[in-house]
DOVO-736799 format. One record per residue (C-alpha): chain; residue in three letters; x, y, z. Coordinates in nm, 2 decimals. Example, Ala and Ser with C-alpha at 12.3 -4.5 7.8 and 13.67 -1.06 7.14 Angstrom:
2
PT   kette   rest        x        y        z
PT       A    ALA     1.23    -0.45     0.78
PT       A    SER     1.37    -0.11     0.71
! end
This chain:
467
PT   kette   rest        x        y        z
PT       A    MET     0.00     0.00     0.00
PT       A    SER     0.29     0.24    -0.07
PT       A    ASN     0.16     0.38    -0.40
PT       A    MET    -0.04     0.69    -0.47
PT       A    VAL    -0.36     0.50    -0.52
PT       A    PHE    -0.38     0.48    -0.15
PT       A    LYS    -0.21     0.80    -0.03
PT       A    THR    -0.52     1.02     0.02
PT       A    ASP    -0.78     1.08     0.29
PT       A    SER    -1.06     0.82     0.24
PT       A    TYR    -1.33     1.07     0.16
PT       A    ASN    -1.13     1.20    -0.13
PT       A    VAL    -1.18     0.87    -0.31
PT       A    SER    -1.55     0.94    -0.36
PT       A    HIS    -1.52     1.30    -0.48
PT       A    PHE    -1.48     1.21    -0.85
PT       A    GLY    -1.85     1.14    -0.86
PT       A    MET    -1.95     1.46    -0.68
PT       A    TYR    -1.80     1.72    -0.91
PT       A    PRO    -2.02     1.88    -1.18
PT       A    PRO    -2.03     1.63    -1.48
PT       A    GLY    -1.90     1.90    -1.72
PT       A    MET    -1.59     1.99    -1.51
PT       A    THR    -1.28     1.93    -1.71
PT       A    GLU    -1.02     2.13    -1.51
PT       A    ALA    -0.96     2.22    -1.14
PT       A    SER    -0.70     2.42    -0.96
PT       A    GLY    -0.62     2.43    -0.59
PT       A    TYR    -0.37     2.61    -0.38
PT       A    ALA    -0.20     2.58    -0.04
PT       A    GLU    -0.15     2.87     0.21
PT       A    CYS    -0.07     2.92     0.57
PT       A    ARG    -0.38     3.11     0.67
PT       A    ALA    -0.40     3.44     0.86
PT       A    ASN    -0.44     3.26     1.20
PT       A    SER    -0.10     3.10     1.17
PT       A    GLU     0.11     3.14     1.49
PT       A    PHE     0.39     3.29     1.28
PT       A    GLU     0.37     3.61     1.08
PT       A    ASN     0.62     3.46     0.82
PT       A    LEU     0.68     3.11     0.71
PT       A    SER     0.99     2.93     0.58
PT       A    PHE     0.88     2.72     0.28
PT       A    PHE     1.06     2.38     0.25
PT       A    GLY     0.99     2.02     0.15
PT       A    LEU     0.82     2.04    -0.19
PT       A    GLN     1.10     1.89    -0.40
PT       A    TYR     1.11     1.59    -0.17
PT       A    ILE     0.74     1.54    -0.19
PT       A    ILE     0.73     1.56    -0.57
PT       A    LYS     1.02     1.33    -0.62
PT       A    LYS     0.91     1.08    -0.35
PT       A    ARG     0.53     1.07    -0.43
PT       A    LEU     0.52     1.15    -0.80
PT       A    MET     0.86     1.10    -0.97
PT       A    GLU     0.95     0.77    -0.80
PT       A    GLN     0.62     0.60    -0.87
PT       A    ASP     0.52     0.46    -1.21
PT       A    PRO     0.14     0.46    -1.23
PT       A    ALA     0.15     0.20    -1.51
PT       A    LYS     0.25    -0.05    -1.24
PT       A    PHE    -0.04     0.01    -1.00
PT       A    ASP    -0.26    -0.29    -0.95
PT       A    LEU    -0.60    -0.14    -1.00
PT       A    ASP    -0.79    -0.46    -0.93
PT       A    TYR    -0.63    -0.47    -0.59
PT       A    ALA    -0.69    -0.10    -0.53
PT       A    GLU    -1.06    -0.13    -0.63
PT       A    LYS    -1.10    -0.43    -0.40
PT       A    ARG    -0.94    -0.25    -0.10
PT       A    TRP    -1.13     0.08    -0.14
PT       A    ASN    -1.46    -0.10    -0.19
PT       A    LEU    -1.40    -0.31     0.12
PT       A    HIS    -1.32     0.01     0.31
PT       A    GLY    -1.66     0.16     0.20
PT       A    GLU    -1.55     0.39    -0.08
PT       A    PRO    -1.62     0.38    -0.46
PT       A    PHE    -1.32     0.36    -0.68
PT       A    ASN    -1.26     0.58    -0.98
PT       A    ARG    -1.14     0.30    -1.21
PT       A    LYS    -1.18     0.50    -1.53
PT       A    GLY    -0.98     0.79    -1.39
PT       A    TRP    -0.69     0.57    -1.28
PT       A    GLU    -0.69     0.39    -1.61
PT       A    LYS    -0.65     0.72    -1.78
PT       A    ILE    -0.35     0.80    -1.56
PT       A    GLN    -0.20     0.46    -1.64
PT       A    ASP    -0.25     0.53    -2.01
PT       A    LEU    -0.07     0.86    -1.98
PT       A    GLY     0.21     0.72    -1.77
PT       A    TYR     0.24     1.03    -1.57
PT       A    TRP     0.05     1.26    -1.33
PT       A    PRO    -0.15     1.51    -1.54
PT       A    VAL    -0.10     1.81    -1.32
PT       A    GLU     0.10     2.13    -1.32
PT       A    ILE     0.25     2.24    -0.98
PT       A    GLN     0.36     2.59    -0.91
PT       A    ALA     0.54     2.70    -0.60
PT       A    VAL     0.74     2.97    -0.43
PT       A    PRO     1.11     2.88    -0.42
PT       A    GLU     1.21     2.66    -0.13
PT       A    GLY     1.38     2.85     0.15
PT       A    SER     1.17     3.16     0.08
PT       A    TRP     1.04     3.36     0.38
PT       A    VAL     0.67     3.42     0.30
PT       A    PRO     0.42     3.62     0.50
PT       A    ARG     0.12     3.42     0.62
PT       A    ASP    -0.21     3.43     0.43
PT       A    ASN    -0.03     3.39     0.09
PT       A    VAL    -0.03     3.12    -0.17
PT       A    LEU     0.27     2.89    -0.13
PT       A    LEU     0.19     2.62    -0.40
PT       A    GLN    -0.07     2.56    -0.66
PT       A    ILE    -0.18     2.25    -0.84
PT       A    ARG    -0.38     2.24    -1.16
PT       A    SER    -0.51     1.94    -1.35
PT       A    THR    -0.40     1.92    -1.72
PT       A    ASP    -0.62     1.64    -1.86
PT       A    PRO    -1.00     1.68    -1.89
PT       A    GLU    -1.06     1.33    -1.74
PT       A    CYS    -0.85     1.41    -1.43
PT       A    ALA    -1.00     1.72    -1.29
PT       A    TRP    -1.05     1.52    -0.96
PT       A    LEU    -0.67     1.47    -0.92
PT       A    PRO    -0.57     1.80    -0.74
PT       A    THR    -0.79     1.72    -0.44
PT       A    TRP    -0.67     1.35    -0.45
PT       A    LEU    -0.31     1.49    -0.41
PT       A    GLU    -0.42     1.73    -0.14
PT       A    THR    -0.33     1.49     0.14
PT       A    SER     0.03     1.44     0.03
PT       A    PHE     0.10     1.80    -0.04
PT       A    ASP    -0.08     1.92     0.28
PT       A    GLN     0.19     1.72     0.47
PT       A    ILE     0.44     1.99     0.38
PT       A    TRP     0.31     2.16     0.69
PT       A    TYR     0.56     1.96     0.89
PT       A    PRO     0.89     2.07     0.73
PT       A    ILE     0.74     2.43     0.70
PT       A    ALA     0.67     2.43     1.08
PT       A    VAL     1.01     2.29     1.17
PT       A    ALA     1.20     2.52     0.94
PT       A    THR     1.00     2.83     1.05
PT       A    ARG     1.03     2.77     1.42
PT       A    ASP     1.40     2.69     1.37
PT       A    LYS     1.46     3.00     1.18
PT       A    ARG     1.32     3.20     1.47
PT       A    ASN     1.56     3.01     1.69
PT       A    LYS     1.84     3.12     1.46
PT       A    PHE     1.72     3.49     1.48
PT       A    MET     1.72     3.46     1.86
PT       A    LEU     2.07     3.31     1.88
PT       A    ARG     2.21     3.57     1.64
PT       A    LYS     2.07     3.85     1.84
PT       A    TYR     2.23     3.72     2.16
PT       A    LEU     2.56     3.67     1.98
PT       A    GLU     2.54     4.03     1.86
PT       A    ASP     2.44     4.17     2.19
PT       A    THR     2.73     4.00     2.37
PT       A    GLY     3.00     4.10     2.13
PT       A    CYS     3.06     3.79     1.91
PT       A    GLU     3.30     3.87     1.63
PT       A    ARG     3.26     3.54     1.44
PT       A    ILE     2.89     3.51     1.39
PT       A    PRO     2.90     3.35     1.04
PT       A    ASP     3.12     3.07     1.19
PT       A    VAL     2.96     3.03     1.53
PT       A    LEU     2.58     3.06     1.45
PT       A    PRO     2.54     2.76     1.22
PT       A    PHE     2.65     2.53     1.50
PT       A    MET     2.48     2.69     1.80
PT       A    LEU     2.17     2.47     1.78
PT       A    HIS     2.22     2.10     1.72
PT       A    ASP     1.95     1.85     1.62
PT       A    PHE     1.90     1.59     1.90
PT       A    GLY     1.56     1.49     1.78
PT       A    TYR     1.60     1.16     1.60
PT       A    ARG     1.50     0.93     1.88
PT       A    GLY     1.20     1.14     1.96
PT       A    CYS     1.04     1.10     1.62
PT       A    PRO     0.76     0.85     1.55
PT       A    CYS     0.92     0.72     1.23
PT       A    GLU     1.22     0.74     1.01
PT       A    GLU     1.06     0.97     0.75
PT       A    ALA     0.96     1.22     1.01
PT       A    ALA     1.31     1.23     1.14
PT       A    ALA     1.45     1.27     0.79
PT       A    ILE     1.23     1.55     0.66
PT       A    GLY     1.21     1.73     0.99
PT       A    GLY     1.59     1.70     1.03
PT       A    ALA     1.64     1.83     0.68
PT       A    ALA     1.42     2.13     0.76
PT       A    HIS     1.65     2.21     1.05
PT       A    LEU     1.95     2.20     0.82
PT       A    THR     1.81     2.48     0.61
PT       A    ASN     1.90     2.70     0.91
PT       A    PHE     2.18     2.53     1.09
PT       A    MET     2.46     2.28     1.01
PT       A    GLY     2.48     2.07     1.33
PT       A    THR     2.28     1.74     1.36
PT       A    ASP     2.27     1.40     1.51
PT       A    THR     1.98     1.30     1.29
PT       A    PHE     2.17     1.13     1.01
PT       A    PRO     1.86     1.03     0.80
PT       A    ALA     1.82     1.40     0.73
PT       A    CYS     2.17     1.40     0.56
PT       A    ASP     2.07     1.11     0.35
PT       A    LEU     1.74     1.27     0.25
PT       A    ILE     1.92     1.58     0.14
PT       A    ARG     2.17     1.38    -0.06
PT       A    ASP     1.90     1.18    -0.23
PT       A    TYR     1.66     1.46    -0.31
PT       A    TYR     1.86     1.79    -0.29
PT       A    HIS     2.20     1.71    -0.44
PT       A    GLU     2.43     1.77    -0.15
PT       A    ASP     2.65     1.49    -0.03
PT       A    MET     2.68     1.61     0.33
PT       A    ALA     2.47     1.89     0.46
PT       A    GLY     2.50     1.83     0.83
PT       A    PHE     2.78     1.76     1.07
PT       A    SER     2.84     1.61     1.41
PT       A    ILE     3.14     1.54     1.64
PT       A    PRO     3.26     1.26     1.86
PT       A    ALA     3.07     1.28     2.19
PT       A    SER     3.02     1.06     2.50
PT       A    ASN     2.70     0.96     2.66
PT       A    HIS     2.62     0.84     3.01
PT       A    ALA     2.65     0.47     2.91
PT       A    VAL     3.01     0.53     2.80
PT       A    ILE     3.11     0.72     3.12
PT       A    THR     2.93     0.51     3.37
PT       A    SER     3.06     0.19     3.22
PT       A    TRP     3.40     0.28     3.37
PT       A    GLY     3.24     0.31     3.72
PT       A    LYS     3.21     0.61     3.95
PT       A    ASP     3.56     0.57     4.09
PT       A    ASN     3.71     0.57     3.74
PT       A    GLU     3.53     0.87     3.60
PT       A    ASP     3.86     1.05     3.55
PT       A    ALA     3.99     0.76     3.35
PT       A    ALA     3.68     0.77     3.14
PT       A    PHE     3.74     1.14     3.07
PT       A    GLU     4.11     1.08     3.00
PT       A    ASN     4.01     0.81     2.75
PT       A    VAL     3.78     1.06     2.56
PT       A    LEU     4.07     1.30     2.54
PT       A    ASN     4.32     1.04     2.43
PT       A    LYS     4.09     0.91     2.15
PT       A    TYR     3.94     1.22     2.01
PT       A    LEU     4.10     1.55     2.13
PT       A    LYS     4.34     1.63     1.85
PT       A    PRO     4.46     1.95     1.67
PT       A    GLY     4.17     2.10     1.49
PT       A    SER     3.91     1.86     1.64
PT       A    ILE     3.61     1.90     1.87
PT       A    VAL     3.49     1.64     2.12
PT       A    ALA     3.20     1.67     2.37
PT       A    CYS     3.19     1.49     2.70
PT       A    VAL     2.89     1.45     2.92
PT       A    SER     3.01     1.54     3.27
PT       A    ASP     2.71     1.51     3.51
PT       A    SER     2.70     1.13     3.56
PT       A    TYR     2.77     1.18     3.93
PT       A    ASP     2.88     1.54     4.01
PT       A    ILE     2.90     1.80     3.74
PT       A    PHE     3.09     2.05     3.96
PT       A    ARG     3.35     1.80     4.06
PT       A    ALA     3.38     1.71     3.69
PT       A    VAL     3.44     2.07     3.59
PT       A    ASP     3.70     2.10     3.86
PT       A    THR     3.87     1.79     3.71
PT       A    TRP     3.86     1.94     3.36
PT       A    GLY     4.01     2.26     3.49
PT       A    THR     4.29     2.11     3.70
PT       A    LYS     4.39     1.75     3.61
PT       A    PHE     4.33     1.79     3.24
PT       A    LYS     4.38     2.17     3.19
PT       A    ASP     4.72     2.16     3.03
PT       A    ARG     4.62     1.87     2.81
PT       A    ILE     4.31     2.07     2.68
PT       A    VAL     4.49     2.40     2.64
PT       A    ASN     4.78     2.25     2.44
PT       A    SER     4.57     2.01     2.23
PT       A    GLY     4.50     2.25     1.95
PT       A    GLY     4.14     2.12     1.96
PT       A    ARG     3.83     2.19     2.17
PT       A    LEU     3.66     2.01     2.46
PT       A    VAL     3.29     2.08     2.49
PT       A    VAL     3.17     2.00     2.85
PT       A    ARG     2.81     1.88     2.87
PT       A    PRO     2.59     1.92     3.18
PT       A    ASP     2.27     1.72     3.14
PT       A    SER     2.06     1.78     3.45
PT       A    GLY     1.94     2.05     3.68
PT       A    ASN     1.82     2.40     3.62
PT       A    PRO     1.99     2.50     3.29
PT       A    GLU     2.03     2.87     3.39
PT       A    ASP     2.19     2.81     3.72
PT       A    VAL     2.40     2.51     3.62
PT       A    ALA     2.52     2.66     3.30
PT       A    LEU     2.63     2.98     3.47
PT       A    ALA     2.80     2.79     3.75
PT       A    CYS     2.99     2.57     3.51
PT       A    ILE     3.10     2.85     3.28
PT       A    ASN     3.22     3.06     3.58
PT       A    LYS     3.42     2.76     3.71
PT       A    LEU     3.57     2.70     3.36
PT       A    MET     3.67     3.07     3.35
PT       A    LYS     3.83     3.04     3.68
PT       A    TYR     4.06     2.76     3.55
PT       A    PHE     4.10     2.85     3.18
PT       A    GLY     4.07     3.23     3.19
PT       A    TYR     3.87     3.45     2.96
PT       A    THR     3.87     3.75     2.74
PT       A    VAL     3.63     4.04     2.74
PT       A    THR     3.43     4.12     2.43
PT       A    SER     3.35     4.47     2.29
PT       A    THR     3.02     4.46     2.48
PT       A    GLY     3.19     4.37     2.81
PT       A    HIS     3.10     4.00     2.82
PT       A    LYS     3.34     3.73     2.92
PT       A    LEU     3.44     3.47     2.67
PT       A    LEU     3.63     3.14     2.73
PT       A    PRO     3.93     3.06     2.52
PT       A    ASP     3.87     2.85     2.21
PT       A    CYS     3.98     2.53     2.36
PT       A    ILE     3.68     2.50     2.60
PT       A    ARG     3.30     2.54     2.56
PT       A    LEU     2.97     2.42     2.71
PT       A    ILE     2.67     2.26     2.55
PT       A    TRP     2.33     2.21     2.70
PT       A    GLY     2.09     1.95     2.55
PT       A    ASP     1.84     1.86     2.81
PT       A    GLY     1.47     1.96     2.81
PT       A    LEU     1.51     2.26     2.59
PT       A    ASN     1.26     2.46     2.38
PT       A    PRO     1.29     2.81     2.23
PT       A    LYS     1.16     2.98     2.54
PT       A    THR     1.41     2.80     2.78
PT       A    ILE     1.70     2.87     2.54
PT       A    ASP     1.60     3.24     2.55
PT       A    GLN     1.59     3.23     2.93
PT       A    VAL     1.94     3.07     2.95
PT       A    LEU     2.10     3.32     2.72
PT       A    TYR     1.93     3.61     2.88
PT       A    PHE     2.04     3.50     3.23
PT       A    LEU     2.40     3.45     3.11
PT       A    MET     2.40     3.79     2.94
PT       A    CYS     2.28     3.95     3.25
PT       A    ASN     2.57     3.79     3.43
PT       A    ASP     2.83     3.92     3.18
PT       A    ILE     2.87     3.59     3.00
PT       A    ALA     2.89     3.59     2.62
PT       A    ALA     2.65     3.38     2.42
PT       A    GLU     2.94     3.22     2.23
PT       A    ASN     3.04     3.02     2.54
PT       A    ILE     2.75     2.78     2.50
PT       A    ALA     2.57     2.58     2.23
PT       A    PHE     2.24     2.39     2.26
PT       A    GLY     2.10     2.06     2.15
PT       A    MET     1.72     2.04     2.11
PT       A    GLY     1.54     1.71     2.08
PT       A    SER     1.16     1.65     2.07
PT       A    ALA     1.09     2.02     2.10
PT       A    MET     1.26     2.07     1.76
PT       A    LEU     1.11     1.79     1.56
PT       A    GLN     0.79     1.69     1.75
PT       A    GLU     0.66     1.99     1.94
PT       A    VAL     0.50     2.12     1.62
PT       A    ARG     0.16     2.07     1.48
PT       A    ARG    -0.03     2.17     1.17
PT       A    ASP    -0.24     2.43     1.35
PT       A    MET     0.08     2.62     1.43
PT       A    VAL     0.11     2.71     1.06
PT       A    SER    -0.26     2.67     0.98
PT       A    LEU    -0.17     2.52     0.64
PT       A    ALA    -0.48     2.45     0.42
PT       A    PHE    -0.53     2.34     0.06
PT       A    LYS    -0.84     2.47    -0.12
PT       A    VAL    -0.98     2.46    -0.47
PT       A    ASN    -0.98     2.80    -0.63
PT       A    GLU    -1.08     2.76    -1.00
PT       A    LYS    -1.26     2.53    -1.23
PT       A    VAL    -1.35     2.48    -1.60
PT       A    ASP    -1.71     2.36    -1.63
PT       A    ASN    -1.86     2.31    -1.98
PT       A    GLY    -1.59     2.52    -2.13
PT       A    VAL    -1.64     2.81    -1.89
PT       A    ARG    -1.35     2.91    -1.65
PT       A    SER    -1.46     3.05    -1.32
PT       A    PRO    -1.32     3.12    -0.98
PT       A    ILE    -1.45     2.93    -0.68
PT       A    ASN    -1.39     2.96    -0.30
PT       A    LYS    -1.53     2.90     0.04
PT       A    ASN    -1.65     3.18     0.27
PT       A    PRO    -1.84     3.04     0.57
PT       A    VAL    -2.06     3.28     0.75
PT       A    THR    -1.96     3.11     1.08
PT       A    GLY    -1.59     3.13     1.01
PT       A    ARG    -1.47     3.42     0.81
PT       A    GLY    -1.11     3.33     0.90
PT       A    LYS    -1.15     3.02     0.68
PT       A    ALA    -1.24     3.21     0.37
PT       A    SER    -1.03     3.09     0.08
PT       A    LYS    -0.89     3.28    -0.22
PT       A    ALA    -1.10     3.27    -0.54
PT       A    GLY    -0.93     3.22    -0.87
PT       A    ARG    -0.58     3.11    -0.97
PT       A    GLN    -0.33     3.29    -0.76
PT       A    ALA     0.00     3.47    -0.82
PT       A    LEU     0.25     3.59    -0.56
PT       A    VAL     0.42     3.93    -0.61
PT       A    THR     0.63     4.18    -0.43
PT       A    CYS     0.59     4.56    -0.42
PT       A    GLU     0.79     4.81    -0.21
PT       A    GLY     0.92     4.53     0.01
PT       A    TYR     0.58     4.36     0.07
PT       A    THR     0.49     4.02    -0.06
PT       A    PHE     0.13     3.94    -0.13
PT       A    SER    -0.11     3.72    -0.33
PT       A    ILE    -0.32     3.85    -0.62
PT       A    PRO    -0.55     3.68    -0.87
PT       A    GLU    -0.34     3.55    -1.16
PT       A    SER    -0.56     3.75    -1.39
PT       A    GLN    -0.44     4.07    -1.24
PT       A    LEU    -0.07     3.99    -1.27
PT       A    GLY    -0.01     4.21    -1.58
PT       A    GLY     0.36     4.26    -1.63
PT       A    ARG     0.46     4.19    -1.27
PT       A    LYS     0.69     3.90    -1.19
PT       A    ASN     0.51     3.60    -1.04
PT       A    LEU     0.71     3.45    -0.76
PT       A    LEU     0.54     3.12    -0.81
PT       A    ARG     0.74     2.90    -1.05
PT       A    THR     0.62     2.59    -1.24
PT       A    VAL     0.81     2.31    -1.07
PT       A    TYR     0.64     2.01    -1.22
PT       A    LYS     0.42     1.95    -1.52
PT       A    ASP     0.30     1.63    -1.68
PT       A    GLY     0.57     1.40    -1.55
PT       A    ASP     0.86     1.64    -1.59
PT       A    LEU     1.04     1.80    -1.29
PT       A    LEU     1.12     2.15    -1.43
PT       A    ILE     1.31     2.29    -1.12
PT       A    ASP     1.55     2.06    -0.93
PT       A    GLU     1.75     2.28    -0.69
PT       A    ASP     2.05     2.18    -0.48
PT       A    PHE     2.04     2.22    -0.10
PT       A    ALA     2.31     2.49    -0.10
PT       A    THR     2.09     2.72    -0.31
PT       A    ILE     1.79     2.66    -0.08
PT       A    ARG     2.00     2.71     0.24
PT       A    GLU     2.15     3.04     0.10
PT       A    ARG     1.79     3.16     0.03
PT       A    ALA     1.67     3.05     0.37
PT       A    ASN     1.95     3.24     0.54
PT       A    LYS     1.89     3.57     0.36
PT       A    ASP     1.57     3.71     0.49
PT       A    GLY     1.38     3.79     0.80
PT       A    PHE     1.61     3.90     1.08
PT       A    ASP     1.52     4.26     1.05
PT       A    ASP     1.16     4.17     1.14
PT       A    TYR     1.26     3.97     1.45
PT       A    TYR     1.14     4.11     1.78
PT       A    GLY     1.20     3.81     2.01
PT       A    ILE     1.05     3.48     2.09
PT       A    VAL     0.67     3.48     2.13
! end
């Protein structure tokens, strides 16, 4: 049941018999509606969906006898004639337009648009709705993550960081793999994170980007211990466990992280700063100390102050203290955007530069998102019925916020504003929607570097803090 004959909400299966009998074309569009929690959205994931759901599937190989049997058993009629037409064509008879991936688009604007191209397949755009609605997930992850990036950049600026382009891409690390319900969620959510950052422990995201976005390695990790490694040496041998980490992985130009709270984080920091200080300072590499329990504000401040006592510090142009390059801290337990903001604010108020610490976010990054956060919806906006083209939309009297856009849409910019207009009013203006796919051909196939560059270009000037 992995093919597109089954990848739709059940009620969509019956819709072919409900449309006007003379309807030969339909168009639908997706937008993040005005009630989205975010004023702007980061668009990502379409190329993956098109390749995975459309390009990798040969409709000629679909077993329609089996499909008809399964849908009938489920209680739904099956559009045998319509699917036989798709099999005869050998491709999906639709045109898909979309804003470029990585774009930063104000809510309440068209993001993608699907139009049927064969008169016998006007029902197809709403069949595809389910698959393309699922783009809400990478949009939500990428959008929330981009706001995290704005927050981190602001703290780096406010505490005098002189190397923001080098530091920022690795300040928030993806720890979310184990918190995802399935491999595909980890991969596409993790890929969305990598439009904004470059640190990840969700390796399936790197494979997805390689396979669908033409970049061999888009995310990076470092050797790092966990509690199993450290506690396997026993409490009395924790120093030996630490020394083994240094021996194996702390080399010139390298970075290694070591969890240090298995027993007593403060004793461990004292050990790093006394017993192993010279080894760390002279290594030419960097040790990242990882506390993993307690109140993150208090523990992080105490650990950084202790490390500064042993390793020293410099003072930035804003008067904040910064550890030498050989030693840093990472916090990766129980974080979300609000708690990261609180930690950085607390450190800043105590004269600690943001560059001293990095963060790892798990479930809050890849799982504490939902479709309602971005309010993504797909609605039909135009039809051709008995040769007459006309706009259509919904506008419920009991829910004006759910009113949809009538007519085929275009996306334009004017004097710095981006907004949707009916395609019929486009005139000579440039339509930001590009035709990505048409009748079996992928017309735009971008590499991840291009998308990441686009994603890192816009939005910071409109950032006013975590909401």
